C-alpha positions, 0 to 999 in steps of 0.5 A: 225289352227293359228300360235303360238310360244307358242306351235304347236296347230297341233302338239297337235291335231297330238299327241292327235288325230291321235297318242294317239286317245283320242276320243276313251276314250269318249266310257268310262263311265267318258268320256261319256259327252265329244267329239273330239269337247269339247276336241278341245274347251278346248285346244283352251280356254287354248290357248287363256288364255295363250296368252292373260292373261300369256304371256304378263307379263311373262318378267314383272314377271321376271324383277319385281319379288315379294318383302317382306317388312318385313310385306307382299309379293307384286307381279305385279298386272298382276300375280293375274289378269291372275290367276283370269282368269285361275280360271274362266276357270275351268281348276283347276278341268279339271280332277277332278270329277263333284262332286266336280266341275271337267270337268272330262277331259282325263289327256292327254287332260289336260296335253295338256291344262297345257302345253299352261300356262307352255309355256307362263309364267311358273312362274304364271302357278306355283301357280295354278299347285301347287294348283292342286297337293294339291287338288288331294292328299287330293282327294286320302287321305283326309277324306270328311270334309277335301275334303269339307273344303280344296278342294273346295275353291282350285278348286274355285281358292280362296285358293291356295296349296303347298307342304312343304318337305325339311328343311335346314339341310336336302334337299332332304333327307326326313329322316332326317326331324325334324319339330314336331307336337304335338297331341292336345286333340281336335284332331288337331296337332300343328307344330313347325319347318322349311321349305325351297325352298317352292314354292308359300309358301306366296303371296298376290293372294289367300284368303288362302295358304293351306300348306301340311306339312311333320312332325314327331309325337312324339314317331314314328319310325325313318326315313321315316317311322315316317313322317306324313303329316299334312293340315296346312293352313295360315289362320284358318277357323271358324266353318262355313268356313269363314277366322279366326285367322291367323295360326302360319306359318311365312315367314322368307324370300324370295329366289332369283333364277336364274330363276322362279322369278315370283314364290314366293320361301320361308323359313317358320317357323311353330310354332315360335309364332308370331301369337298366334292362339287360345291364344297359339304359334303353327301352328295349323294342321290337319293329313291326313289319318293314322299317319306315312304315310305322304311319301307315301301319298306325293308321290301321289303329288310328282309323279304328280309334277314330271311328271308336272316338265317334262311337264314344261321343255317341254313347255320351250323348245318348245316355245323357239324352235318356237322363235328360228324358226321364228328368223331364217326364218327372220333374213337375213345373209351370203350367201350359201356356193357355192355362191361366189358373194359378192353382191348377197343379203344375205339368211335367217339364216335358209337356213345355214346347221348348223342352220338346225341342231340346229333347227332340234336338237331342234325339236326332243327334244321338240316334243319327250319330248311332246310326252312322257308328253302326253303318261303319261297323257294317261297311267293314263286315262288307270290306272283310266278308263280301264275296264279291271283290268289287263289293269289298272294294266299295265298302273300303273306299266308302268307310275310308271317306266317311271316316273323318265324319264319323269321328267328328260330326258325333264329336261336334253334335253329340257334345252339343246334345249334352249341352242341352241335356244340361239346359233340361236339367236347368241349375241342377244339371250344372252341379256335380250331383248330376250325371249329365255335367260330368257326360259333357265334361268327359265328351269335351275331349272327343273333338280333340282325341285321335286328331282334332276337328280341324285336322279331320276336316283337313282330311276330309276335304284335302284327301279324301274327297280327292282320292282316286280322282274323286271316286270316294266322294262320288261313291258316297253321293251315288249311295245317297242318291240310291236312298233318295231314288228309293224314297221318292218310289214310296208313298210315305213321308219319305218321299217328301223328304227326299227331295231336300236330301237329293238337293243338298247332295248336289250342293255337295258335288257342286261346291266341292269342284268349286273349292278344288277349282280355285287354284290355291290350296290355301283358299281351297282348305281355308274353310275345311272345317265349314265343309266337314260340318255341312257334309256331316249334316247332309250324311245324318240326314242321309241316316235319317231318311234311311231310318225313315224307310225302314219304319215305313217298311215296318207298317204301323204295329200296335203296342210299344212300337207305335210310340217307338216308330212314331218317335222316329218319324218326329226325329226325322222331321226335326232333323230335315226341318230344323238341322239339313237347312243349316247347310244352305248358308254354309254351302253358299259361303263355301262356294263364294271362297270366302277368304275372311279367316285366311286373309286375317292377320295376327296383328289384327287379334 
């Protein structure tokens, strides 16, 4: 397999085939037309298009971000050329039904394909991935007419999609949104309001933009129970599906971010009256599903997007790791500690123990995170296609609990990997001429994207571990314990590490009971972010023990695979020796029901 500084093709093959055994999915009717050969072919296609069409303009899109002249947005031409090439691959419909033009690929394979584009150019990749989430929501909740009208052009790459949730006065507090949707005699709605932080909200890259907008129908319940979901296209369609009049959706301005500069990020006004479709002000919208069900429907896209954010963070961490590894192997500097001869030749910096420490840390973070993302894809495949209903329900429950971890752990620790990649490069890593500087800036958005780290923590500790009387958490702990038991039965190193993971799993059970037994929800949730970090580290240790078991099952092959598998072993050792021990003091603090942050008064700052 060819080498790349985007992702490791060998690692993807190991995770998908040697560990997750995606080939067995072809025994199921949905995937019966596929084989390992078709999976590998589509992965190779993704790698090729990402390298040839996305990666070359990554820096150019960052340096020449989209501009708005008051009339239209302009992007560099390479962005549209890349998106057109992506559309031709058919990957926008990778997991969708054949009936809508889909490939019916397993979600785990599709996630691996997506990672190539996110590693190559996360800003350009954002446009099709937002579109994919939009289309999947409509496939789940839209009418047959809405699917035919809006999903098919998105699958073809002619229309792109967005999600419009936040408003300037509300931020992440969706209970406080004020955008209104007035019902009309013809069954449509007219929307008025403002939406903020809308990625891909305006651009010159597609024929149309399909906005999915949360708004309130007058007379509905207050709070989140009164939110409905609407399709609000940039351009309305005639009866025959041709582009018609411009809808009353107006770009107010672009937000200029630290990273992700190639993705337009917008403030949009709906119903301002600049455009008057059919002679009247107000943005024409079409209700999705039933009134007042909008938030539940939007969570279909948000949960997909949250795992997608974790995947993007992983890809950015992974490519920066590979680039810092390549740099460390070719950059000569210094001599071994034991060599006192100043005339001896310098050694590559990878020979220095502290550089190897930074590389091992990166490797343990990014390869552990990639395993989690692909595992979540495999769970989605089980949820959709497992023959037994009990197995489908189990996969759904486990995926639901893992979603905040899959979003936030990579966003925190693959960003830390980016930081280490800069450090490996030294001063050059801190310059705009070095890719790793941009990767760090791009990745810094991901702890905020689709719900901040704190919001994910509240979701995990406040909702997910208590749902169905704790069934989700118990399922996670049982699943990890099953891995521990398998590892104990081996004669290899996995048996030693299993004991450490088993102890950490029991700490999760004890600490969670202690937190929810506090009798005061404020005390319970005061340290939710610490809980998310500690549980996330245990989950990644589980991912590493799973990988180590897969390595041991392969035996001791000769050739390049010997080094690859030895590297897996060493990264697992590193995570268990250097990272998992972090959770001990964290669990101690959580178990103490610490009130330091809760009792701090505003005036003390």
